N, C-alpha and C positions, 0 to 999 in steps of 0.2 A: 504494499501499502504508501502511493504517495503522502508522505507526510512535510508539507510545507510548514507548517507551525507558527500562521497570522491566518485574516483573512481569508484568502485566498484559497485555503482549505475548502472552506463552504462552497463557496462564489464556483469551484472550480469539481466537487462534487461527485455532481453528475457524470461530466466528463470523463470522470477517471475511474468511472462505472459501466461505460459504455461498450460497445462491440470493437469499435473503431479504435479506443485507447490502448483494448486486453489486445488486439494484433501488433499495433505498433509497440506494445512490452516485450509482445513476445517475438519481436523483431530482435528488438535491442538485445536480448539476454543472449541470442544465438551471436550477434556481433558484437558485442563485448567477448563472449566466449573465444570467439573466433579471430577476428582482426584487433587491429589499437583504435581503440574509438577514443576522441576526444569530445568536450572536458572527463575529466574524473567519474564515475555514474554517481556519487557523492554530489557530486556540481552541478550536475543538469540544471537545478530548478534553483540555482542559487540568485539571480535576478530576484525571482517572488521573494523569496526568504527575506532577503536584504527589506526590500520593497515593498511593504505590503499596501492592497488595495487603496486603501481609505491616506495613507501619506504619499500617493504618487502625484509629484506636479508635472515633470517632463517623461515624455518616452521619447528613446530615441530608439528608433528601428534597425536594427544590424537581418543580414539573408543569413547565416550558418556560421558556426563558430569557427575560429582560426583550425586552421588543419595539420600544423606543424607542432611537433612537439615541445611539454613549457608552456602555449601559449596562452589558449583557453580555459577558464576557471566557471563559466556560467553566465557572465555577464558578454555582452555584445560590445565590440570598440577595445574593452578593456583585456588587458592581458597580465597574467602572472609578476608578482613580485618578482625583479632580477630579470625580468626578459626583454630586452629590446622592444620598442615601440616598433609596432609595423608602419610601412607609408602614409595607408591612409588613416591611422592614430595620427601620425607628424603631421598630417596635412589638419587636422581637426584641431589640433595644439597652436598652429599658425594660426589658423581663423579666427582663435580666441583670445590670443597675441594682436591680432591686429584691431579685432573688436574691441577690446578689452583692455589693452595692453600689461597682460600677464608677459608673467617670463615664460619659455619651454621647458618642462621638467624631464629630468631627466629618466623618468618613468613612466607606463603607462596603465599603472592600476589602479582604477577607476574608482573603486568602492567609496573613498569618498562623496563622489558623487550618488551612489544610489543610496548611502545612509541619508542624504538631503534631498531627495525625492525622486531623482533621478531614475527611473526605468529603463535598463536598457535589457533590451528584448530583443531576441532572434527570432527571426518567423520559425526557422528549423534549430532544434535545440542542440543535438548530436551529430556529430562527422565524422569518417572514416578516415585516417592517419593520410595525408599525402593527397586526398579523393573530394576535392568541395563538392557541394552539393549533394554528397554521397548517398545519404540521406532524405532527400527531397522527396517529397510525394508518399510517404511511407506515414502520415497521420499529424505531423508536429502542427502543420500549418490549420490543421480543425484546429488543435488546441490553441493556438496563438491569436488567432483569427478570434477566438469564443473570448480570450483575453482583453482583448482591442475592442469586442464591441461590450463588454461588461465595463472597461473604460468611460465606453463615447455615453452608455447610460448614466454615468453618473453624474450628479445635478453639479457639484462643487466643480471649476475648469479645468482643462488641464492644456500643458500644448502638447502636441506632437512633431516630436522635426523624423520629416520623411527625407531621406536623401535616398536618392538613385531610382532607378526605375522600380525595383521590386517594391523598396516601401511607400513608393507613392502609388503604387498601386493598392495601398490598405486605405486610402485615404476616401473610400466608397462605406467603410465600413465606420466614419467618421463625419456622423449626421448629426451632430447636437449643434447648433451655432453658440452655444457657452463656452465651445473650446477652441482653444487658438489653433489651427496645422499653418505647418511652416515647408515649405518644399523648394529640396535643391537638388541639383547634382550631388554623382555620390562623391567622398571625398580621398576614392583612391586616386593613384597619380597618372590614371587613365582618363579619369572625368573629372575631377577637381577645379581647374583651370574654367570647366562650363557651366559655371555658377554656385558651387559651394564657394569656392574665397572670394571673400568678398561678399558671401548671405548676413552676415549678422546677425546670424538665428540668436546667438547666445544671449547680446545683447537686448534684441526685441523679445525674447523670455524673460528673462530678470526685467523686462519693460511691464512685460504682462500681468508678470506677478504681483508687482507691488503695485499696478492700480487695481489689484483686488485686495488687498491688506496684507499679501503675504510676502513672507521672506525672501529673496532673492537666490540664485543660488550660485553658491561659490563655486568658479568653475578654474579655479587656478588649482592646480596638483600638486602635495607637497612632493620635494625633492624628497626625496632615502638616503 
């Protein structure tokens, strides 16, 4: 049984009991047994464990976990402590530096964002080593679409940051006009110059939160 440890357990209870989730779970048992899969199975739901439903201020949507050793730990774009920041994350830091005047940190561990209310959610929560999108279409998208839909239903406004084609395709799930949807190109080196760099999403998010009487997100990651 999945045990997230907060309100997500109740909100997702029916999903975790469903036939499609049972099929996904059976698939994962074999994958983790026969292949190297990321993140560690105990880290799959880290984003939900750290950022409960009622504490979400901002949602950043990723595609699937990093597929290189030691990187993925259950939060999109974030890497484990001591691991070099991948190129996409470096572009995120560059944009924050330009937008807010911060320094670029020496690590890509985004736990502090999650604690402050940034849900770092991948559409697909697991991946086989060295094989991006290898767990696409196995059932994770059903669950993560449900998570987005649940957040959309919330009265309390949220900022959704949708970067790249895959994330922007989720816009159709966000129909509540109370929320702020920010769209841009993906921060990958291949796309960042086509609208991500210069998007100023981080200051826009904080301005929106402050207009509601909420505290802004501290986007500066502390050097380790």
